[in-house]
C-alpha positions in Angstrom: 68.9 54.2 45.2 68.0 55.4 48.7 67.6 51.8 50.0 71.1 50.9 48.7 72.7 53.9 50.4 72.4 53.0 54.1 74.4 53.9 57.3 77.9 55.0 56.5 76.9 56.4 53.1 73.1 56.3 53.4 72.3 59.8 54.5 74.7 61.3 52.0 73.4 59.3 49.1 69.7 59.9 49.9 70.2 63.6 50.4 72.1 64.0 47.2 69.4 62.2 45.2 66.6 64.3 46.8 68.6 67.5 46.3 69.2 67.2 42.4 91.1 60.7 58.2 93.2 59.6 59.6 95.2 61.1 62.1 98.3 63.2 61.2 101.6 62.3 62.9 103.4 65.5 62.4 103.0 68.6 64.5 100.6 70.4 62.1 96.9 69.7 62.5 95.3 66.4 63.2 98.3 64.4 64.6 99.3 66.7 67.4 99.0 63.8 69.8 101.1 65.1 72.7 99.8 68.6 72.4 96.3 67.4 72.0 96.5 65.3 75.2 97.9 68.1 77.2 95.4 70.6 75.8 92.6 68.3 76.6 93.8 67.9 80.2 94.2 71.7 80.5 90.9 72.7 79.2 88.2 73.5 81.8 84.9 71.7 81.9 82.5 73.2 79.3 78.8 73.7 79.2 77.1 72.6 76.0 75.4 74.9 73.6 71.7 74.4 72.8 70.3 73.2 69.5 69.1 76.8 68.8 72.6 78.1 69.4 74.1 75.5 67.1 71.7 76.4 64.4 73.1 79.9 64.5 76.7 78.6 64.3 76.3 76.0 61.5 77.1 77.2 58.0 74.5 78.7 55.7 74.5 79.2 51.9 75.9 82.7 52.3 78.9 81.3 54.1 80.0 78.7 51.5 80.9 80.0 48.1 79.7 77.8 45.2 77.5 75.7 47.5 73.9 75.4 48.5 73.1 74.6 52.2 69.9 73.0 53.2 68.6 71.9 56.6 68.3 68.2 56.9 64.8 66.8 57.2 63.8 65.0 60.4 63.4 61.8 58.4 67.0 61.9 57.3 68.4 62.1 60.9 68.4 58.9 62.9 69.3 58.2 66.5 72.7 56.7 67.3 71.1 53.4 68.4 69.7 52.9 64.9 73.2 52.7 63.3 75.4 49.9 64.6 78.6 48.1 63.5 80.0 44.6 63.7 83.0 46.1 65.5 82.0 48.2 68.5 85.1 50.4 68.2 84.0 51.5 64.7 80.6 53.0 65.8 82.0 56.6 66.1 83.1 56.5 62.4 79.8 55.1 61.3 77.9 57.7 63.3 80.1 60.6 62.0 79.3 59.5 58.5 75.5 59.2 59.2 74.5 62.6 60.4 75.1 61.6 64.0 77.4 63.5 66.3 79.7 60.9 67.9 79.6 60.3 71.6 76.9 61.8 73.8 76.2 65.3 72.6 73.8 67.5 74.6 72.5 69.0 71.3 73.2 68.7 67.6 72.4 70.4 64.2 72.6 69.0 60.7 72.9 70.4 57.2 73.4 69.1 53.7 76.0 71.2 51.7 75.8 70.6 48.0 78.4 71.9 45.5 76.8 73.8 42.6 77.4 71.9 39.4 79.4 73.7 36.7 77.1 75.0 34.0 77.8 74.9 30.3 75.6 76.4 27.6 76.8 73.9 25.0 76.5 70.8 27.1 74.1 68.1 25.9 71.2 67.2 28.3 72.8 63.8 29.1 76.2 65.4 29.8 74.5 68.0 32.1 72.8 65.1 33.9 76.1 63.3 34.4 77.8 66.5 35.6 75.0 66.9 38.2 75.5 63.3 39.4 79.2 64.0 39.9 78.5 66.9 42.3 79.9 66.5 45.8 77.5 66.6 48.7 78.6 66.9 52.3 76.5 65.8 55.2 77.5 68.2 58.0 76.7 67.7 61.7 77.6 69.8 64.7 77.4 68.4 68.2 77.9 70.3 71.5 79.0 68.6 74.7 79.1 69.1 78.4 82.4 68.8 80.3 85.0 66.8 78.5 82.5 65.1 76.2 83.8 66.7 73.0 87.4 65.7 73.7 86.2 62.1 74.5 84.1 61.9 71.4 86.9 63.1 69.2 89.3 60.6 70.8 86.9 57.8 70.0 86.8 58.8 66.3 90.6 59.0 66.2 90.9 55.6 67.8 88.4 54.1 65.5 90.4 55.3 62.5 93.3 53.1 63.6 91.3 50.1 64.8 89.0 50.0 61.9 91.4 50.7 59.1 90.8 47.3 57.6 87.1 47.8 57.3 83.8 47.1 59.1 80.1 46.5 58.4 77.4 49.0 59.2 73.9 48.0 60.0 70.8 50.2 59.8 67.4 48.6 59.9 67.8 45.5 57.7 70.4 47.0 55.4 74.1 46.4 55.6 76.9 48.6 54.2 80.5 47.3 54.0 83.3 49.8 54.6 86.3 48.1 53.1 89.1 50.5 54.0 89.9 53.7 56.0 93.0 55.6 55.0 94.3 58.6 56.9 94.4 62.0 55.2 96.0 65.3 56.4 93.8 68.1 57.7 94.2 71.1 59.9 91.1 72.6 61.6 89.9 73.7 65.0 91.8 72.6 68.1 92.3 69.1 66.7 91.2 67.3 63.6 91.2 64.0 61.8 90.4 63.0 58.2 89.9 59.7 56.3 89.5 58.5 52.8 86.7 55.9 53.1 86.2 53.1 50.6 82.7 51.6 50.6 81.5 48.5 48.7 78.5 49.5 46.7 77.0 46.4 45.1 80.5 45.0 44.4 82.0 48.3 43.2 84.4 50.4 45.3 83.3 54.0 46.0 85.6 56.6 47.7 84.1 59.0 50.1 85.7 61.4 52.6 85.2 62.0 56.3 86.5 64.8 58.4 85.9 65.5 62.1 87.3 68.5 64.0 86.9 69.8 67.5 86.6 73.5 68.4 86.2 73.8 72.2 83.3 71.7 73.2 81.8 71.5 69.7 82.5 68.7 67.2 82.0 69.2 63.5 81.7 66.1 61.2 81.8 66.2 57.4 80.9 63.2 55.3 81.3 63.9 51.6 80.1 61.8 48.7 79.7 61.9 44.9 78.1 59.7 42.3 81.0 60.2 39.9 82.9 57.0 39.0 86.0 58.1 40.8 84.1 59.1 43.9 85.4 62.0 46.0 88.9 63.1 45.1 89.6 65.7 47.8 88.4 66.9 51.2 85.6 69.5 51.3 88.1 72.3 52.3 85.7 75.2 51.4 83.0 73.8 53.7 85.5 72.9 56.5 87.0 76.4 56.3 83.6 78.1 56.4 82.5 76.1 59.4 85.7 76.6 61.3 85.4 80.4 60.7 81.8 80.4 62.2 83.0 78.4 65.3 86.1 80.6 65.9 
């Protein structure tokens, strides 16, 4: 299972196993294009936070009701040059989905956030197992940037959402993962945000995952959510997003 879940979905799949958007075009949230551009221009150059500081700002189990938060293992976090795409413009999306903060962060932190499965005293063992496999897991990454790095990284993700809507291929090591479609979703978080419904080809079967990236000052938060349920992920991880936004406020 781990070898089949590479790149865009690899980290999420692997972590889930071991542990058991598009831009908006209105004036609310992700699509504040004019406001976003002016805000970016008006913001002073920032100094990046350290990895230790990000570790204090990233969510913990106590911050996210109904979820368990675990620190990602070093073996689960790869460098940006290890995850490439057949279309250069799509790399920021692939990175955001692979525990990699887009762009050139000065420091980063990663966590896996796993929704607690609903328990039933009357459920048969096989039903309980299926319920566990349907649990949503979010690969969360925080990146901190110097100067205008966060704004530039966010812009690259936003651009990729448009240019890569028809799909792209992700390569990590010798494994390929085909993203067949990116569809925009609505989200409001931080200073600017973008969200996508991502369709991935898993051995000939479509699987729906979700991706959210928001910027707060010079910090970028990326959320890649996946589930083993047949229908994939139905909604954005709003509880996790809200908890992380609160800690960065």
